[in-house]
C-alpha positions as CSV (number, residue, x, y, z in Angstrom):
1,M,137.3,20.0,231.9
2,P,135.8,23.1,230.5
3,A,135.5,23.4,226.7
4,I,135.0,26.2,224.3
5,Q,131.8,25.4,222.7
6,G,131.1,26.0,219.0
7,A,128.2,25.3,216.8
8,T,126.9,21.7,217.3
9,M,125.4,19.6,214.6
10,P,122.3,17.5,215.3
11,Y,123.1,13.8,215.8
12,E,122.6,11.7,212.7
13,P,123.1,7.9,213.0
14,S,125.3,6.3,210.4
15,Y,123.8,3.6,208.2
16,D,127.2,2.5,206.9
17,W,127.8,-1.0,208.3
18,Q,131.5,-0.9,207.5
19,P,134.1,-0.6,210.2
20,T,135.5,2.9,210.9
21,A,139.0,1.5,211.0
22,D,140.7,-0.5,208.2
23,I,141.0,-4.2,209.0
24,A,144.8,-3.8,208.7
25,I,144.7,-1.2,211.4
26,L,142.6,-3.4,213.7
27,K,145.2,-6.2,213.3
28,Q,148.0,-3.8,214.2
29,R,145.9,-2.7,217.2
30,A,145.5,-6.3,218.3
31,N,149.3,-6.7,218.1
32,I,149.8,-3.6,220.2
33,I,147.5,-4.8,222.9
34,A,149.3,-8.2,222.9
35,D,152.6,-6.3,223.4
36,I,151.1,-4.5,226.3
37,R,150.0,-7.8,227.9
38,Q,153.5,-9.2,227.4
39,F,155.0,-6.1,229.0
40,F,153.1,-6.7,232.2
41,F,153.5,-10.5,232.0
42,Q,157.3,-10.0,232.0
43,R,157.0,-7.7,235.1
44,N,154.8,-10.2,237.0
45,V,151.7,-7.9,237.1
46,T,148.5,-9.9,237.1
47,E,145.7,-9.2,234.6
48,V,142.3,-8.9,236.3
49,E,138.7,-8.2,235.3
50,T,136.2,-6.2,237.2
51,P,132.5,-5.3,236.5
52,Q,131.6,-2.7,233.9
53,L,128.2,-2.2,235.7
54,S,128.4,-0.8,239.2
55,N,126.0,0.0,242.0
56,A,127.7,3.4,242.6
57,S,129.1,6.1,240.4
58,V,131.8,8.8,240.6
59,S,131.3,12.2,242.2
60,D,133.6,14.2,240.0
61,F,131.9,17.4,239.1
62,H,133.3,17.4,235.5
63,M,132.3,13.9,234.7
64,R,128.9,12.6,233.4
65,V,128.0,9.0,233.5
66,F,125.7,6.6,231.7
67,E,123.1,5.0,233.9
68,T,120.7,2.2,233.3
69,E,118.1,0.0,235.3
70,F,118.5,-3.6,236.3
71,N,115.1,-5.2,236.3
72,D,115.8,-8.0,238.8
73,P,112.9,-10.4,238.8
74,T,113.5,-11.1,242.5
75,S,113.1,-7.4,243.5
76,P,109.9,-5.3,243.4
77,Q,111.8,-2.3,242.1
78,A,114.3,-1.8,239.3
79,R,117.8,-0.9,240.5
80,T,119.8,1.9,239.0
81,M,123.2,0.9,237.9
82,Y,126.1,2.8,236.2
83,L,128.5,2.0,233.4
84,Q,131.9,2.5,235.0
85,T,134.0,5.5,234.0
86,S,137.1,3.7,235.2
87,P,137.8,0.3,237.0
88,E,139.6,2.2,239.7
89,Y,137.4,1.6,242.7
90,A,137.0,-2.1,242.0
91,M,140.7,-2.6,241.4
92,K,141.5,-0.9,244.6
93,R,139.1,-3.3,246.4
94,L,141.2,-6.1,244.9
95,L,144.4,-4.4,246.2
96,C,142.9,-4.2,249.7
97,A,142.1,-7.9,249.4
98,G,145.8,-8.7,248.8
99,S,146.0,-9.0,245.0
100,G,149.4,-7.5,244.6
101,P,150.4,-5.7,241.4
102,I,147.5,-5.8,238.9
103,Y,146.4,-4.4,235.5
104,Q,143.3,-4.4,233.5
105,I,142.4,-3.6,229.9
106,A,138.7,-2.7,230.0
107,K,135.9,-0.8,228.4
108,A,135.0,2.5,230.1
109,F,132.1,4.9,229.4
110,R,131.8,8.6,229.8
111,N,128.6,10.5,228.8
112,E,130.6,13.5,227.5
113,E,132.0,14.8,224.2
114,A,132.8,12.9,221.0
115,G,135.4,14.1,218.7
116,K,138.8,13.2,217.1
117,H,140.2,12.2,220.5
118,H,137.0,11.1,222.3
119,N,134.5,8.4,222.0
120,P,131.9,7.8,224.7
121,E,132.8,4.1,224.9
122,F,136.6,3.6,225.0
123,T,139.3,1.2,226.1
124,M,141.3,1.9,229.2
125,L,144.5,0.4,230.5
126,E,144.8,0.8,234.3
127,W,147.4,-0.6,236.6
128,Y,148.5,-0.5,240.2
129,R,151.9,-1.1,241.8
130,P,152.1,-1.7,245.5
131,D,155.3,-0.1,247.0
132,F,155.6,2.3,244.1
133,N,155.2,6.1,244.4
134,H,154.0,8.2,241.6
135,R,157.6,8.9,240.3
136,Q,158.4,5.2,240.1
137,L,155.1,4.7,238.2
138,M,156.0,7.5,235.8
139,D,159.3,5.6,235.1
140,E,157.3,2.5,234.2
141,L,154.8,4.3,232.0
142,D,157.8,6.0,230.3
143,D,159.2,2.5,229.5
144,L,155.8,1.4,228.2
145,M,155.5,4.4,225.9
146,Q,159.0,3.8,224.5
147,H,158.1,0.1,223.9
148,V,154.7,0.7,222.3
149,V,155.1,4.1,220.5
150,G,158.8,4.0,219.9
151,C,159.1,7.6,221.2
152,E,161.9,9.3,223.1
153,K,162.1,9.4,226.9
154,A,159.5,11.8,228.3
155,Q,160.2,15.3,229.6
156,R,159.0,16.2,233.1
157,M,157.6,19.5,234.3
158,S,155.6,20.5,237.3
159,Y,152.2,22.1,236.9
160,Q,153.5,25.3,238.5
161,A,156.5,25.5,236.2
162,A,154.3,25.0,233.1
163,F,152.1,27.9,234.1
164,I,155.0,30.2,234.9
165,S,156.9,29.2,231.7
166,Y,154.0,29.5,229.3
167,L,151.6,32.0,230.9
168,S,153.8,33.9,233.3
169,I,151.5,33.3,236.2
170,D,151.8,31.1,239.3
171,P,148.8,28.8,239.7
172,L,149.5,28.1,243.3
173,T,149.7,31.7,244.5
174,A,147.8,33.9,242.0
175,P,144.5,35.3,243.5
176,L,141.3,34.5,241.7
177,S,141.2,38.0,240.2
178,A,144.6,37.5,238.6
179,L,143.4,34.2,237.0
180,Q,140.2,35.9,235.8
181,Q,142.3,38.7,234.3
182,K,144.7,36.3,232.6
183,G,141.8,34.3,231.1
184,S,140.2,37.5,229.8
185,E,143.4,38.7,228.2
186,L,143.6,35.4,226.4
187,G,140.1,35.7,225.0
188,Y,138.0,33.8,227.6
189,E,136.4,36.8,229.2
190,H,132.9,35.3,228.6
191,I,133.9,32.4,230.9
192,C,136.3,33.9,233.3
193,Q,134.8,37.2,234.3
194,H,132.0,35.5,236.3
195,E,133.7,32.2,237.2
196,Q,134.3,31.9,240.9
197,D,136.0,28.5,240.9
198,R,139.8,28.7,240.6
199,D,140.2,25.2,239.3
200,T,137.7,25.8,236.5
201,I,139.8,28.7,235.2
202,L,143.1,26.8,235.8
203,Q,141.8,23.8,233.8
204,L,140.6,26.1,231.0
205,L,144.0,27.8,230.8
206,F,145.9,24.6,231.0
207,S,143.8,22.7,228.3
208,H,143.6,25.6,225.8
209,E,146.9,27.5,226.3
210,I,149.5,25.1,227.8
211,E,148.6,21.6,226.4
212,P,149.1,22.8,222.7
213,K,152.6,24.0,223.5
214,I,154.0,21.0,225.3
215,A,155.0,17.4,224.2
216,N,155.1,18.1,220.5
217,E,158.4,16.4,220.0
218,R,158.5,13.9,222.8
219,P,156.1,13.0,225.6
220,C,155.8,15.2,228.6
221,F,154.8,14.4,232.2
222,I,153.1,17.2,234.1
223,D,153.1,16.5,237.9
224,R,152.5,18.2,241.2
225,F,148.9,19.3,240.4
226,P,147.3,21.7,242.9
227,A,146.0,20.0,246.0
228,S,142.4,21.1,245.0
229,Q,142.8,18.9,241.9
230,A,144.1,15.9,243.8
231,A,141.2,13.6,242.9
232,L,142.3,10.3,244.5
233,A,145.9,11.2,245.0
234,R,147.8,11.9,248.2
235,I,148.8,15.5,249.1
236,S,152.6,16.0,249.0
237,P,154.2,15.7,252.4
238,D,156.8,18.3,251.2
239,D,154.4,20.9,250.0
240,G,150.7,20.9,251.1
241,R,149.8,23.0,248.1
242,V,150.2,20.2,245.6
243,A,149.2,16.6,245.1
244,E,151.2,13.5,244.1
245,R,149.5,13.3,240.8
246,F,150.7,13.3,237.2
247,E,149.4,13.4,233.7
248,L,151.1,12.4,230.4
249,Y,150.8,14.3,227.1
250,F,152.1,13.7,223.6
251,K,151.4,15.4,220.3
252,G,148.3,17.2,221.6
253,I,146.8,14.2,223.3
254,E,146.2,13.6,227.0
255,L,147.2,10.0,227.5
256,A,147.3,9.2,231.2
257,N,146.4,10.3,234.7
258,G,148.2,8.8,237.6
259,F,148.4,9.1,241.4
260,H,150.3,8.1,244.5
261,E,147.1,6.7,245.8
262,L,145.2,8.2,248.8
263,A,144.7,5.5,251.4
264,N,143.1,7.5,254.2
265,V,139.4,6.6,254.3
266,E,138.3,9.7,256.2
267,E,140.1,12.1,253.8
268,Q,138.6,10.2,250.9
269,R,135.1,10.5,252.4
270,Q,135.7,14.3,252.9
271,R,136.7,14.6,249.2
272,F,133.5,12.8,248.0
273,T,131.4,15.1,250.2
274,A,133.2,18.2,248.8
275,D,132.5,16.9,245.3
276,N,128.8,16.7,246.1
277,D,128.8,20.2,247.7
278,L,130.3,21.5,244.4
279,R,127.7,19.6,242.4
280,E,124.9,21.1,244.6
281,R,126.2,24.6,244.2
282,N,126.1,24.2,240.4
283,G,122.6,22.7,240.3
284,L,123.7,19.1,239.8
285,P,122.2,16.2,241.7
286,N,124.2,14.5,244.5
287,V,125.9,11.2,243.8
288,A,125.6,8.4,246.3
289,I,129.0,7.7,247.9
290,D,130.5,4.3,247.0
291,E,130.5,2.7,250.5
292,L,132.0,-0.6,249.3
293,F,135.0,1.3,248.1
294,L,135.3,3.2,251.4
295,S,134.9,0.0,253.4
296,A,137.8,-1.5,251.4
297,L,139.9,1.6,252.2
298,E,139.0,1.2,255.8
299,A,140.3,-2.4,255.8
300,G,143.6,-1.0,254.4
301,L,144.9,0.0,250.9
302,P,148.6,-0.9,250.6
303,N,151.0,1.9,249.8
304,C,150.7,2.1,246.0
305,A,150.6,4.1,242.8
306,G,148.2,3.7,239.9
307,V,147.6,5.1,236.5
308,A,144.9,5.0,233.8
309,V,146.0,5.2,230.1
310,G,143.7,5.6,227.1
311,I,144.4,2.6,224.8
312,D,142.7,4.1,221.8
313,R,144.8,7.2,222.0
314,L,147.9,5.1,222.6
315,V,147.2,3.2,219.4
316,M,146.5,6.5,217.5
317,L,150.0,7.7,218.4
318,A,151.7,4.3,217.7
319,L,150.1,4.1,214.2
320,D,150.2,7.9,213.5
321,K,146.4,8.3,213.1
322,P,144.8,11.7,213.7
323,N,141.3,10.5,214.6
324,I,140.2,8.0,217.2
325,S,137.6,6.6,214.8
326,Q,140.5,5.3,212.6
327,V,141.6,2.9,215.4
328,L,138.1,1.8,216.5
329,A,136.1,-1.0,214.8
330,F,133.0,1.1,215.1
331,N,132.6,4.6,216.6
332,H,129.6,5.9,218.5
333,R,127.8,6.8,215.2
334,N,127.7,3.4,213.7
335,A,128.0,1.3,216.9
C-alpha cells in the first residue's frame, strides 16, 4: 500500500537487553492466545503448522519479502528460500488434501515498514472454513473480536459505499482522471498527477482519507473490494466489478483480510502472471510462480473462506496499547 514518506532516521540497533513489553503484558498476551485456541477448539477447527521457509514467494506488487540461502551439503549450489509472508499457500494445500477446517498461529515476515502498527516479524492468525462464504466468515471473526477485545458487533460497509460517503466519488466507475483530480485536491498531487495505476490511487485515498474516519467507536468490515484488488478472492457472481473480499478495521488499525477463496487454477495462474507483468512495468524482478500451490488447486480446493488476522494488533486493541512494541517481547531493534 502506498505511503506518504517523511524524513527517515538511520537505523541504530538497540543495546538494551530488556524486553520492549512489560512481563505483565506478555502474560496477558499469552492468556489471549490461549483464549483464541480455546475459541477454535470449541468450534472443532484443527490447529496446524506449516513451514516458515518456502521454496516460492508471493507475487504481490506491494509486498517485499525476506530471502535467504539454504546451503544443502548434498547439492552443488545454494538454494534460495523465502520467509513466508503468510501461511496461506501451505494451508490451502492442506485443505486440498482433505484437512477440513483449520487454523494456525504462526510467525510471518514482511520486508517493509516498521512503526507503531508494524514490525517486520509478526504473529499471524489464519483460518479456513470449508463450506463458508466470506459473509459467514465475517460473522465468525465478529464473534472472535467480541470474545477477545470485548467490543461491540462490527459495522459493515462496502468499499464503494465508503468512497461515496467519505470522498463523494465512486471507485468502481470514476475514470482515472477523476481519481487523479480527487487525490490532487486532497494534497497528493505529487503522487497522483503522474500515477497511471487506478488501484495505487484508490489504495492511497482509502488508507489516508477513509481509514482514519471509520471504526473509531466499533469495528468496521469493508467488503466488496474492486475486482482488480481481488488478490486470491473470487469475483462476485452478482457484480463482476467486485471481489468477495473483506477487511476489518478498528481504532485506526487494519486487523484482518479475508476472502471467499478462489479455487479456479487457471484464473489463479493468470493473476500471478498479471502480478509479474505489473512488477516488470515498475522495474521489479519477476517472482517464480508457486507451482506446488497451483498443483494443489488443480487437484481441487473445497469451497471455503479464509482470513488472516494480525495477532499483535489484536493484542494491542485488547490491552489498549498504542504501539506494537508494547505487546512484543522484543521488537526489530533489539531482536
